[in-house]
mmCIF file of the N, C-alpha and C atoms, coordinates in Angstrom:
data_MODEL
# 
_entry.id   MODEL 
# 
loop_
_atom_site.group_PDB 
_atom_site.id 
_atom_site.type_symbol 
_atom_site.label_atom_id 
_atom_site.label_alt_id 
_atom_site.label_comp_id 
_atom_site.label_asym_id 
_atom_site.label_entity_id 
_atom_site.label_seq_id 
_atom_site.pdbx_PDB_ins_code 
_atom_site.Cartn_x 
_atom_site.Cartn_y 
_atom_site.Cartn_z 
_atom_site.occupancy 
_atom_site.B_iso_or_equiv 
_atom_site.pdbx_formal_charge 
_atom_site.auth_seq_id 
_atom_site.auth_comp_id 
_atom_site.auth_asym_id 
_atom_site.auth_atom_id 
_atom_site.pdbx_PDB_model_num 
ATOM 1   N N  . MET A 1 1  ? -120.594 -49.983 156.364 1.00 0.00 ? 1  MET A N  1 
ATOM 2   C CA . MET A 1 1  ? -119.212 -50.287 156.640 1.00 0.00 ? 1  MET A CA 1 
ATOM 3   C C  . MET A 1 1  ? -118.400 -49.997 155.377 1.00 0.00 ? 1  MET A C  1 
ATOM 4   N N  . ILE A 1 2  ? -117.205 -49.446 155.585 1.00 0.00 ? 2  ILE A N  1 
ATOM 5   C CA . ILE A 1 2  ? -116.313 -49.160 154.460 1.00 0.00 ? 2  ILE A CA 1 
ATOM 6   C C  . ILE A 1 2  ? -114.991 -49.883 154.680 1.00 0.00 ? 2  ILE A C  1 
ATOM 7   N N  . THR A 1 3  ? -114.363 -50.284 153.582 1.00 0.00 ? 3  THR A N  1 
ATOM 8   C CA . THR A 1 3  ? -113.073 -50.952 153.647 1.00 0.00 ? 3  THR A CA 1 
ATOM 9   C C  . THR A 1 3  ? -111.977 -49.932 153.376 1.00 0.00 ? 3  THR A C  1 
ATOM 10  N N  . VAL A 1 4  ? -111.015 -49.859 154.276 1.00 0.00 ? 4  VAL A N  1 
ATOM 11  C CA . VAL A 1 4  ? -109.874 -48.954 154.142 1.00 0.00 ? 4  VAL A CA 1 
ATOM 12  C C  . VAL A 1 4  ? -108.595 -49.753 154.387 1.00 0.00 ? 4  VAL A C  1 
ATOM 13  N N  . THR A 1 5  ? -107.455 -49.117 154.119 1.00 0.00 ? 5  THR A N  1 
ATOM 14  C CA . THR A 1 5  ? -106.171 -49.816 154.192 1.00 0.00 ? 5  THR A CA 1 
ATOM 15  C C  . THR A 1 5  ? -105.239 -49.122 155.182 1.00 0.00 ? 5  THR A C  1 
ATOM 16  N N  . ARG A 1 6  ? -104.736 -49.891 156.135 1.00 0.00 ? 6  ARG A N  1 
ATOM 17  C CA . ARG A 1 6  ? -103.736 -49.359 157.065 1.00 0.00 ? 6  ARG A CA 1 
ATOM 18  C C  . ARG A 1 6  ? -102.455 -49.036 156.300 1.00 0.00 ? 6  ARG A C  1 
ATOM 19  N N  . LEU A 1 7  ? -101.580 -48.272 156.900 1.00 0.00 ? 7  LEU A N  1 
ATOM 20  C CA . LEU A 1 7  ? -100.327 -47.901 156.251 1.00 0.00 ? 7  LEU A CA 1 
ATOM 21  C C  . LEU A 1 7  ? -99.448  -49.111 155.953 1.00 0.00 ? 7  LEU A C  1 
ATOM 22  N N  . ASN A 1 8  ? -99.633  -50.216 156.711 1.00 0.00 ? 8  ASN A N  1 
ATOM 23  C CA . ASN A 1 8  ? -98.845  -51.435 156.477 1.00 0.00 ? 8  ASN A CA 1 
ATOM 24  C C  . ASN A 1 8  ? -99.454  -52.322 155.390 1.00 0.00 ? 8  ASN A C  1 
ATOM 25  N N  . GLY A 1 9  ? -100.548 -51.864 154.763 1.00 0.00 ? 9  GLY A N  1 
ATOM 26  C CA . GLY A 1 9  ? -101.182 -52.604 153.678 1.00 0.00 ? 9  GLY A CA 1 
ATOM 27  C C  . GLY A 1 9  ? -102.341 -53.483 154.094 1.00 0.00 ? 9  GLY A C  1 
ATOM 28  N N  . GLU A 1 10 ? -102.590 -53.608 155.381 1.00 0.00 ? 10 GLU A N  1 
ATOM 29  C CA . GLU A 1 10 ? -103.680 -54.447 155.884 1.00 0.00 ? 10 GLU A CA 1 
ATOM 30  C C  . GLU A 1 10 ? -105.022 -53.743 155.677 1.00 0.00 ? 10 GLU A C  1 
ATOM 31  N N  . GLU A 1 11 ? -105.954 -54.439 155.022 1.00 0.00 ? 11 GLU A N  1 
ATOM 32  C CA . GLU A 1 11 ? -107.301 -53.883 154.846 1.00 0.00 ? 11 GLU A CA 1 
ATOM 33  C C  . GLU A 1 11 ? -108.135 -54.194 156.080 1.00 0.00 ? 11 GLU A C  1 
ATOM 34  N N  . PHE A 1 12 ? -109.015 -53.267 156.417 1.00 0.00 ? 12 PHE A N  1 
ATOM 35  C CA . PHE A 1 12 ? -109.960 -53.501 157.502 1.00 0.00 ? 12 PHE A CA 1 
ATOM 36  C C  . PHE A 1 12 ? -111.234 -52.721 157.222 1.00 0.00 ? 12 PHE A C  1 
ATOM 37  N N  . VAL A 1 13 ? -112.266 -53.058 157.953 1.00 0.00 ? 13 VAL A N  1 
ATOM 38  C CA . VAL A 1 13 ? -113.579 -52.453 157.747 1.00 0.00 ? 13 VAL A CA 1 
ATOM 39  C C  . VAL A 1 13 ? -113.892 -51.558 158.932 1.00 0.00 ? 13 VAL A C  1 
ATOM 40  N N  . ILE A 1 14 ? -114.435 -50.386 158.625 1.00 0.00 ? 14 ILE A N  1 
ATOM 41  C CA . ILE A 1 14 ? -114.769 -49.422 159.667 1.00 0.00 ? 14 ILE A CA 1 
ATOM 42  C C  . ILE A 1 14 ? -116.216 -48.977 159.465 1.00 0.00 ? 14 ILE A C  1 
ATOM 43  N N  . ASN A 1 15 ? -116.920 -48.752 160.549 1.00 0.00 ? 15 ASN A N  1 
ATOM 44  C CA . ASN A 1 15 ? -118.301 -48.287 160.462 1.00 0.00 ? 15 ASN A CA 1 
ATOM 45  C C  . ASN A 1 15 ? -118.299 -46.787 160.179 1.00 0.00 ? 15 ASN A C  1 
ATOM 46  N N  . ALA A 1 16 ? -118.731 -46.412 158.986 1.00 0.00 ? 16 ALA A N  1 
ATOM 47  C CA . ALA A 1 16 ? -118.713 -45.016 158.556 1.00 0.00 ? 16 ALA A CA 1 
ATOM 48  C C  . ALA A 1 16 ? -119.624 -44.134 159.417 1.00 0.00 ? 16 ALA A C  1 
ATOM 49  N N  . LEU A 1 17 ? -120.588 -44.722 160.076 1.00 0.00 ? 17 LEU A N  1 
ATOM 50  C CA . LEU A 1 17 ? -121.498 -43.932 160.920 1.00 0.00 ? 17 LEU A CA 1 
ATOM 51  C C  . LEU A 1 17 ? -120.790 -43.338 162.128 1.00 0.00 ? 17 LEU A C  1 
ATOM 52  N N  . TYR A 1 18 ? -119.652 -43.919 162.510 1.00 0.00 ? 18 TYR A N  1 
ATOM 53  C CA . TYR A 1 18 ? -118.929 -43.452 163.684 1.00 0.00 ? 18 TYR A CA 1 
ATOM 54  C C  . TYR A 1 18 ? -117.775 -42.507 163.361 1.00 0.00 ? 18 TYR A C  1 
ATOM 55  N N  . ILE A 1 19 ? -117.601 -42.181 162.073 1.00 0.00 ? 19 ILE A N  1 
ATOM 56  C CA . ILE A 1 19 ? -116.526 -41.267 161.701 1.00 0.00 ? 19 ILE A CA 1 
ATOM 57  C C  . ILE A 1 19 ? -116.912 -39.853 162.119 1.00 0.00 ? 19 ILE A C  1 
ATOM 58  N N  . GLU A 1 20 ? -116.058 -39.253 162.927 1.00 0.00 ? 20 GLU A N  1 
ATOM 59  C CA . GLU A 1 20 ? -116.280 -37.883 163.381 1.00 0.00 ? 20 GLU A CA 1 
ATOM 60  C C  . GLU A 1 20 ? -115.453 -36.898 162.570 1.00 0.00 ? 20 GLU A C  1 
ATOM 61  N N  . LYS A 1 21 ? -114.208 -37.305 162.217 1.00 0.00 ? 21 LYS A N  1 
ATOM 62  C CA . LYS A 1 21 ? -113.305 -36.368 161.557 1.00 0.00 ? 21 LYS A CA 1 
ATOM 63  C C  . LYS A 1 21 ? -112.329 -37.143 160.687 1.00 0.00 ? 21 LYS A C  1 
ATOM 64  N N  . VAL A 1 22 ? -111.988 -36.541 159.521 1.00 0.00 ? 22 VAL A N  1 
ATOM 65  C CA . VAL A 1 22 ? -110.962 -37.090 158.639 1.00 0.00 ? 22 VAL A CA 1 
ATOM 66  C C  . VAL A 1 22 ? -109.979 -35.962 158.364 1.00 0.00 ? 22 VAL A C  1 
ATOM 67  N N  . GLN A 1 23 ? -108.686 -36.232 158.595 1.00 0.00 ? 23 GLN A N  1 
ATOM 68  C CA . GLN A 1 23 ? -107.652 -35.209 158.436 1.00 0.00 ? 23 GLN A CA 1 
ATOM 69  C C  . GLN A 1 23 ? -106.457 -35.776 157.686 1.00 0.00 ? 23 GLN A C  1 
ATOM 70  N N  . THR A 1 24 ? -105.613 -34.883 157.176 1.00 0.00 ? 24 THR A N  1 
ATOM 71  C CA . THR A 1 24 ? -104.332 -35.265 156.615 1.00 0.00 ? 24 THR A CA 1 
ATOM 72  C C  . THR A 1 24 ? -103.255 -34.709 157.528 1.00 0.00 ? 24 THR A C  1 
ATOM 73  N N  . LEU A 1 25 ? -102.469 -35.616 158.151 1.00 0.00 ? 25 LEU A N  1 
ATOM 74  C CA . LEU A 1 25 ? -101.505 -35.169 159.184 1.00 0.00 ? 25 LEU A CA 1 
ATOM 75  C C  . LEU A 1 25 ? -100.082 -35.688 158.993 1.00 0.00 ? 25 LEU A C  1 
ATOM 76  N N  . PRO A 1 26 ? -99.395  -35.963 158.014 1.00 0.00 ? 26 PRO A N  1 
ATOM 77  C CA . PRO A 1 26 ? -99.718  -35.886 156.591 1.00 0.00 ? 26 PRO A CA 1 
ATOM 78  C C  . PRO A 1 26 ? -100.476 -37.104 156.093 1.00 0.00 ? 26 PRO A C  1 
ATOM 79  N N  . ASP A 1 27 ? -100.459 -38.247 156.843 1.00 0.00 ? 27 ASP A N  1 
ATOM 80  C CA . ASP A 1 27 ? -101.262 -39.398 156.429 1.00 0.00 ? 27 ASP A CA 1 
ATOM 81  C C  . ASP A 1 27 ? -102.724 -39.129 156.745 1.00 0.00 ? 27 ASP A C  1 
ATOM 82  N N  . THR A 1 28 ? -103.599 -39.760 155.993 1.00 0.00 ? 28 THR A N  1 
ATOM 83  C CA . THR A 1 28 ? -105.025 -39.601 156.252 1.00 0.00 ? 28 THR A CA 1 
ATOM 84  C C  . THR A 1 28 ? -105.344 -40.256 157.591 1.00 0.00 ? 28 THR A C  1 
ATOM 85  N N  . THR A 1 29 ? -105.958 -39.485 158.472 1.00 0.00 ? 29 THR A N  1 
ATOM 86  C CA . THR A 1 29 ? -106.301 -39.937 159.815 1.00 0.00 ? 29 THR A CA 1 
ATOM 87  C C  . THR A 1 29 ? -107.812 -39.886 159.981 1.00 0.00 ? 29 THR A C  1 
ATOM 88  N N  . ILE A 1 30 ? -108.402 -41.019 160.349 1.00 0.00 ? 30 ILE A N  1 
ATOM 89  C CA . ILE A 1 30 ? -109.843 -41.099 160.612 1.00 0.00 ? 30 ILE A CA 1 
ATOM 90  C C  . ILE A 1 30 ? -110.016 -41.145 162.118 1.00 0.00 ? 30 ILE A C  1 
ATOM 91  N N  . THR A 1 31 ? -110.766 -40.195 162.650 1.00 0.00 ? 31 THR A N  1 
ATOM 92  C CA . THR A 1 31 ? -111.068 -40.165 164.077 1.00 0.00 ? 31 THR A CA 1 
ATOM 93  C C  . THR A 1 31 ? -112.531 -40.551 164.256 1.00 0.00 ? 31 THR A C  1 
ATOM 94  N N  . LEU A 1 32 ? -112.763 -41.539 165.116 1.00 0.00 ? 32 LEU A N  1 
ATOM 95  C CA . LEU A 1 32 ? -114.130 -41.980 165.395 1.00 0.00 ? 32 LEU A CA 1 
ATOM 96  C C  . LEU A 1 32 ? -114.719 -41.184 166.550 1.00 0.00 ? 32 LEU A C  1 
ATOM 97  N N  . SER A 1 33 ? -116.019 -41.302 166.712 1.00 0.00 ? 33 SER A N  1 
ATOM 98  C CA . SER A 1 33 ? -116.702 -40.554 167.769 1.00 0.00 ? 33 SER A CA 1 
ATOM 99  C C  . SER A 1 33 ? -116.242 -40.970 169.162 1.00 0.00 ? 33 SER A C  1 
ATOM 100 N N  . ASN A 1 34 ? -115.641 -42.163 169.314 1.00 0.00 ? 34 ASN A N  1 
ATOM 101 C CA . ASN A 1 34 ? -115.130 -42.593 170.625 1.00 0.00 ? 34 ASN A CA 1 
ATOM 102 C C  . ASN A 1 34 ? -113.688 -42.139 170.859 1.00 0.00 ? 34 ASN A C  1 
ATOM 103 N N  . GLY A 1 35 ? -113.111 -41.375 169.874 1.00 0.00 ? 35 GLY A N  1 
ATOM 104 C CA . GLY A 1 35 ? -111.761 -40.867 170.012 1.00 0.00 ? 35 GLY A CA 1 
ATOM 105 C C  . GLY A 1 35 ? -110.666 -41.731 169.399 1.00 0.00 ? 35 GLY A C  1 
ATOM 106 N N  . LYS A 1 36 ? -111.009 -42.949 169.028 1.00 0.00 ? 36 LYS A N  1 
ATOM 107 C CA . LYS A 1 36 ? -110.015 -43.850 168.421 1.00 0.00 ? 36 LYS A CA 1 
ATOM 108 C C  . LYS A 1 36 ? -109.614 -43.321 167.046 1.00 0.00 ? 36 LYS A C  1 
ATOM 109 N N  . LYS A 1 37 ? -108.302 -43.404 166.728 1.00 0.00 ? 37 LYS A N  1 
ATOM 110 C CA . LYS A 1 37 ? -107.778 -42.879 165.465 1.00 0.00 ? 37 LYS A CA 1 
ATOM 111 C C  . LYS A 1 37 ? -107.194 -44.009 164.635 1.00 0.00 ? 37 LYS A C  1 
ATOM 112 N N  . TYR A 1 38 ? -107.414 -43.917 163.332 1.00 0.00 ? 38 TYR A N  1 
ATOM 113 C CA . TYR A 1 38 ? -106.852 -44.865 162.385 1.00 0.00 ? 38 TYR A CA 1 
ATOM 114 C C  . TYR A 1 38 ? -106.120 -44.095 161.302 1.00 0.00 ? 38 TYR A C  1 
ATOM 115 N N  . PHE A 1 39 ? -104.916 -44.555 160.955 1.00 0.00 ? 39 PHE A N  1 
ATOM 116 C CA . PHE A 1 39 ? -104.130 -43.962 159.887 1.00 0.00 ? 39 PHE A CA 1 
ATOM 117 C C  . PHE A 1 39 ? -104.282 -44.869 158.672 1.00 0.00 ? 39 PHE A C  1 
ATOM 118 N N  . VAL A 1 40 ? -104.723 -44.286 157.553 1.00 0.00 ? 40 VAL A N  1 
ATOM 119 C CA . VAL A 1 40 ? -105.034 -45.097 156.370 1.00 0.00 ? 40 VAL A CA 1 
ATOM 120 C C  . VAL A 1 40 ? -104.366 -44.540 155.124 1.00 0.00 ? 40 VAL A C  1 
ATOM 121 N N  . LYS A 1 41 ? -104.248 -45.411 154.099 1.00 0.00 ? 41 LYS A N  1 
ATOM 122 C CA . LYS A 1 41 ? -103.629 -45.025 152.836 1.00 0.00 ? 41 LYS A CA 1 
ATOM 123 C C  . LYS A 1 41 ? -104.564 -44.189 151.960 1.00 0.00 ? 41 LYS A C  1 
ATOM 124 N N  . GLU A 1 42 ? -105.862 -44.368 152.112 1.00 0.00 ? 42 GLU A N  1 
ATOM 125 C CA . GLU A 1 42 ? -106.823 -43.672 151.270 1.00 0.00 ? 42 GLU A CA 1 
ATOM 126 C C  . GLU A 1 42 ? -106.758 -42.165 151.505 1.00 0.00 ? 42 GLU A C  1 
ATOM 127 N N  . SER A 1 43 ? -107.060 -41.396 150.467 1.00 0.00 ? 43 SER A N  1 
ATOM 128 C CA . SER A 1 43 ? -107.097 -39.934 150.605 1.00 0.00 ? 43 SER A CA 1 
ATOM 129 C C  . SER A 1 43 ? -108.391 -39.525 151.315 1.00 0.00 ? 43 SER A C  1 
ATOM 130 N N  . ILE A 1 44 ? -108.426 -38.282 151.756 1.00 0.00 ? 44 ILE A N  1 
ATOM 131 C CA . ILE A 1 44 ? -109.651 -37.759 152.370 1.00 0.00 ? 44 ILE A CA 1 
ATOM 132 C C  . ILE A 1 44 ? -110.822 -37.897 151.402 1.00 0.00 ? 44 ILE A C  1 
ATOM 133 N N  . ASN A 1 45 ? -110.600 -37.546 150.130 1.00 0.00 ? 45 ASN A N  1 
ATOM 134 C CA . ASN A 1 45 ? -111.677 -37.639 149.139 1.00 0.00 ? 45 ASN A CA 1 
ATOM 135 C C  . ASN A 1 45 ? -112.169 -39.069 148.975 1.00 0.00 ? 45 ASN A C  1 
ATOM 136 N N  . ASP A 1 46 ? -111.259 -40.040 149.037 1.00 0.00 ? 46 ASP A N  1 
ATOM 137 C CA . ASP A 1 46 ? -111.659 -41.445 148.946 1.00 0.00 ? 46 ASP A CA 1 
ATOM 138 C C  . ASP A 1 46 ? -112.517 -41.849 150.147 1.00 0.00 ? 46 ASP A C  1 
ATOM 139 N N  . VAL A 1 47 ? -112.135 -41.418 151.333 1.00 0.00 ? 47 VAL A N  1 
ATOM 140 C CA . VAL A 1 47 ? -112.906 -41.750 152.543 1.00 0.00 ? 47 VAL A CA 1 
ATOM 141 C C  . VAL A 1 47 ? -114.296 -41.113 152.457 1.00 0.00 ? 47 VAL A C  1 
ATOM 142 N N  . ILE A 1 48 ? -114.362 -39.884 151.986 1.00 0.00 ? 48 ILE A N  1 
ATOM 143 C CA . ILE A 1 48 ? -115.663 -39.221 151.834 1.00 0.00 ? 48 ILE A CA 1 
ATOM 144 C C  . ILE A 1 48 ? -116.523 -39.962 150.812 1.00 0.00 ? 48 ILE A C  1 
ATOM 145 N N  . ARG A 1 49 ? -115.917 -40.334 149.684 1.00 0.00 ? 49 ARG A N  1 
ATOM 146 C CA . ARG A 1 49 ? -116.660 -41.057 148.644 1.00 0.00 ? 49 ARG A CA 1 
ATOM 147 C C  . ARG A 1 49 ? -117.173 -42.398 149.171 1.00 0.00 ? 49 ARG A C  1 
ATOM 148 N N  . LEU A 1 50 ? -116.308 -43.154 149.839 1.00 0.00 ? 50 LEU A N  1 
ATOM 149 C CA . LEU A 1 50 ? -116.711 -44.444 150.395 1.00 0.00 ? 50 LEU A CA 1 
ATOM 150 C C  . LEU A 1 50 ? -117.825 -44.285 151.430 1.00 0.00 ? 50 LEU A C  1 
ATOM 151 N N  . SER A 1 51 ? -117.709 -43.273 152.271 1.00 0.00 ? 51 SER A N  1 
ATOM 152 C CA . SER A 1 51 ? -118.730 -43.027 153.297 1.00 0.00 ? 51 SER A CA 1 
ATOM 153 C C  . SER A 1 51 ? -120.054 -42.637 152.657 1.00 0.00 ? 51 SER A C  1 
ATOM 154 N N  . THR A 1 52 ? -119.991 -41.769 151.660 1.00 0.00 ? 52 THR A N  1 
ATOM 155 C CA . THR A 1 52 ? -121.209 -41.328 150.969 1.00 0.00 ? 52 THR A CA 1 
ATOM 156 C C  . THR A 1 52 ? -121.904 -42.506 150.289 1.00 0.00 ? 52 THR A C  1 
ATOM 157 N N  . GLU A 1 53 ? -121.116 -43.366 149.643 1.00 0.00 ? 53 GLU A N  1 
ATOM 158 C CA . GLU A 1 53 ? -121.687 -44.562 149.011 1.00 0.00 ? 53 GLU A CA 1 
ATOM 159 C C  . GLU A 1 53 ? -122.349 -45.460 150.048 1.00 0.00 ? 53 GLU A C  1 
ATOM 160 N N  . TYR A 1 54 ? -121.724 -45.587 151.206 1.00 0.00 ? 54 TYR A N  1 
ATOM 161 C CA . TYR A 1 54 ? -122.306 -46.392 152.281 1.00 0.00 ? 54 TYR A CA 1 
ATOM 162 C C  . TYR A 1 54 ? -123.618 -45.775 152.766 1.00 0.00 ? 54 TYR A C  1 
ATOM 163 N N  . TYR A 1 55 ? -123.629 -44.474 152.971 1.00 0.00 ? 55 TYR A N  1 
ATOM 164 C CA . TYR A 1 55 ? -124.851 -43.797 153.408 1.00 0.00 ? 55 TYR A CA 1 
ATOM 165 C C  . TYR A 1 55 ? -125.981 -44.003 152.403 1.00 0.00 ? 55 TYR A C  1 
ATOM 166 N N  . GLN A 1 56 ? -125.647 -43.977 151.105 1.00 0.00 ? 56 GLN A N  1 
ATOM 167 C CA . GLN A 1 56 ? -126.659 -44.217 150.075 1.00 0.00 ? 56 GLN A CA 1 
ATOM 168 C C  . GLN A 1 56 ? -127.176 -45.646 150.152 1.00 0.00 ? 56 GLN A C  1 
ATOM 169 N N  . GLN A 1 57 ? -126.285 -46.606 150.390 1.00 0.00 ? 57 GLN A N  1 
ATOM 170 C CA . GLN A 1 57 ? -126.680 -48.012 150.481 1.00 0.00 ? 57 GLN A CA 1 
ATOM 171 C C  . GLN A 1 57 ? -127.658 -48.251 151.622 1.00 0.00 ? 57 GLN A C  1 
ATOM 172 N N  . VAL A 1 58 ? -127.429 -47.599 152.750 1.00 0.00 ? 58 VAL A N  1 
ATOM 173 C CA . VAL A 1 58 ? -128.295 -47.825 153.912 1.00 0.00 ? 58 VAL A CA 1 
ATOM 174 C C  . VAL A 1 58 ? -129.468 -46.851 153.965 1.00 0.00 ? 58 VAL A C  1 
ATOM 175 N N  . GLY A 1 59 ? -129.547 -45.963 152.968 1.00 0.00 ? 59 GLY A N  1 
ATOM 176 C CA . GLY A 1 59 ? -130.698 -45.072 152.860 1.00 0.00 ? 59 GLY A CA 1 
ATOM 177 C C  . GLY A 1 59 ? -130.631 -43.824 153.711 1.00 0.00 ? 59 GLY A C  1 
ATOM 178 N N  . LEU A 1 60 ? -129.441 -43.407 154.144 1.00 0.00 ? 60 LEU A N  1 
ATOM 179 C CA . LEU A 1 60 ? -129.335 -42.205 154.965 1.00 0.00 ? 60 LEU A CA 1 
ATOM 180 C C  . LEU A 1 60 ? -129.241 -40.921 154.142 1.00 0.00 ? 60 LEU A C  1 
ATOM 181 N N  . ILE A 1 61 ? -128.813 -41.034 152.894 1.00 0.00 ? 61 ILE A N  1 
ATOM 182 C CA . ILE A 1 61 ? -128.757 -39.855 152.021 1.00 0.00 ? 61 ILE A CA 1 
ATOM 183 C C  . ILE A 1 61 ? -130.165 -39.637 151.495 1.00 0.00 ? 61 ILE A C  1 
ATOM 184 N N  . ASP A 1 62 ? -130.618 -38.407 151.475 1.00 0.00 ? 62 ASP A N  1 
ATOM 185 C CA . ASP A 1 62 ? -131.964 -38.024 151.024 1.00 0.00 ? 62 ASP A CA 1 
ATOM 186 C C  . ASP A 1 62 ? -133.052 -38.457 151.999 1.00 0.00 ? 62 ASP A C  1 
ATOM 187 N N  . LEU A 1 63 ? -132.673 -38.854 153.203 1.00 0.00 ? 63 LEU A N  1 
ATOM 188 C CA . LEU A 1 63 ? -133.653 -39.260 154.192 1.00 0.00 ? 63 LEU A CA 1 
ATOM 189 C C  . LEU A 1 63 ? -134.600 -38.110 154.518 1.00 0.00 ? 63 LEU A C  1 
ATOM 190 N N  . GLN A 1 64 ? -134.051 -36.901 154.668 1.00 0.00 ? 64 GLN A N  1 
ATOM 191 C CA . GLN A 1 64 ? -134.890 -35.749 154.985 1.00 0.00 ? 64 GLN A CA 1 
ATOM 192 C C  . GLN A 1 64 ? -135.852 -35.450 153.847 1.00 0.00 ? 64 GLN A C  1 
ATOM 193 N N  . SER A 1 65 ? -135.384 -35.490 152.599 1.00 0.00 ? 65 SER A N  1 
ATOM 194 C CA . SER A 1 65 ? -136.275 -35.190 151.476 1.00 0.00 ? 65 SER A CA 1 
ATOM 195 C C  . SER A 1 65 ? -137.350 -36.261 151.336 1.00 0.00 ? 65 SER A C  1 
ATOM 196 N N  . LYS A 1 66 ? -137.025 -37.528 151.661 1.00 0.00 ? 66 LYS A N  1 
ATOM 197 C CA . LYS A 1 66 ? -138.029 -38.586 151.623 1.00 0.00 ? 66 LYS A CA 1 
ATOM 198 C C  . LYS A 1 66 ? -139.098 -38.335 152.678 1.00 0.00 ? 66 LYS A C  1 
ATOM 199 N N  . ALA A 1 67 ? -138.693 -37.886 153.860 1.00 0.00 ? 67 ALA A N  1 
ATOM 200 C CA . ALA A 1 67 ? -139.643 -37.596 154.928 1.00 0.00 ? 67 ALA A CA 1 
ATOM 201 C C  . ALA A 1 67 ? -140.544 -36.433 154.538 1.00 0.00 ? 67 ALA A C  1 
ATOM 202 N N  . VAL A 1 68 ? -139.980 -35.418 153.906 1.00 0.00 ? 68 VAL A N  1 
ATOM 203 C CA . VAL A 1 68 ? -140.770 -34.274 153.458 1.00 0.00 ? 68 VAL A CA 1 
ATOM 204 C C  . VAL A 1 68 ? -141.751 -34.716 152.395 1.00 0.00 ? 68 VAL A C  1 
ATOM 205 N N  . ASP A 1 69 ? -141.306 -35.545 151.438 1.00 0.00 ? 69 ASP A N  1 
ATOM 206 C CA . ASP A 1 69 ? -142.186 -36.049 150.384 1.00 0.00 ? 69 ASP A CA 1 
ATOM 207 C C  . ASP A 1 69 ? -143.349 -36.844 150.971 1.00 0.00 ? 69 ASP A C  1 
ATOM 208 N N  . GLU A 1 70 ? -143.062 -37.684 151.973 1.00 0.00 ? 70 GLU A N  1 
ATOM 209 C CA . GLU A 1 70 ? -144.123 -38.473 152.613 1.00 0.00 ? 70 GLU A CA 1 
ATOM 210 C C  . GLU A 1 70 ? -145.136 -37.556 153.307 1.00 0.00 ? 70 GLU A C  1 
ATOM 211 N N  . ASN A 1 71 ? -144.652 -36.492 153.955 1.00 0.00 ? 71 ASN A N  1 
ATOM 212 C CA . ASN A 1 71 ? -145.562 -35.554 154.614 1.00 0.00 ? 71 ASN A CA 1 
ATOM 213 C C  . ASN A 1 71 ? -146.422 -34.821 153.592 1.00 0.00 ? 71 ASN A C  1 
ATOM 214 N N  . ASP A 1 72 ? -145.876 -34.496 152.446 1.00 0.00 ? 72 ASP A N  1 
ATOM 215 C CA . ASP A 1 72 ? -146.652 -33.824 151.400 1.00 0.00 ? 72 ASP A CA 1 
ATOM 216 C C  . ASP A 1 72 ? -147.755 -34.734 150.872 1.00 0.00 ? 72 ASP A C  1 
ATOM 217 N N  . GLU A 1 73 ? -147.475 -36.043 150.766 1.00 0.00 ? 73 GLU A N  1 
ATOM 218 C CA . GLU A 1 73 ? -148.455 -36.974 150.260 1.00 0.00 ? 73 GLU A CA 1 
ATOM 219 C C  . GLU A 1 73 ? -149.596 -37.175 151.239 1.00 0.00 ? 73 GLU A C  1 
ATOM 220 N N  . THR A 1 74 ? -149.334 -37.077 152.544 1.00 0.00 ? 74 THR A N  1 
ATOM 221 C CA . THR A 1 74 ? -150.367 -37.312 153.548 1.00 0.00 ? 74 THR A CA 1 
ATOM 222 C C  . THR A 1 74 ? -151.168 -36.061 153.863 1.00 0.00 ? 74 THR A C  1 
ATOM 223 N N  . SER A 1 75 ? -150.690 -34.904 153.418 1.00 0.00 ? 75 SER A N  1 
ATOM 224 C CA . SER A 1 75 ? -151.373 -33.644 153.728 1.00 0.00 ? 75 SER A CA 1 
ATOM 225 C C  . SER A 1 75 ? -152.543 -33.410 152.807 1.00 0.00 ? 75 SER A C  1 
# 
């Protein structure tokens, strides 16, 4: 989960796993896989950084390389 800020200043938490698209229209717009859109103050780069940090926390980054390493050890 990442914390972002609505245009009115209200912070809220969004599940980064459901982010499908991030655009600047001119405000940063986060579109979820269910089609729901959120307009936030954070820049696209900030949303990417926050999402990447979240993926690292839950172990989704380098998951493929970890699986390959495990297969090499068992071979």
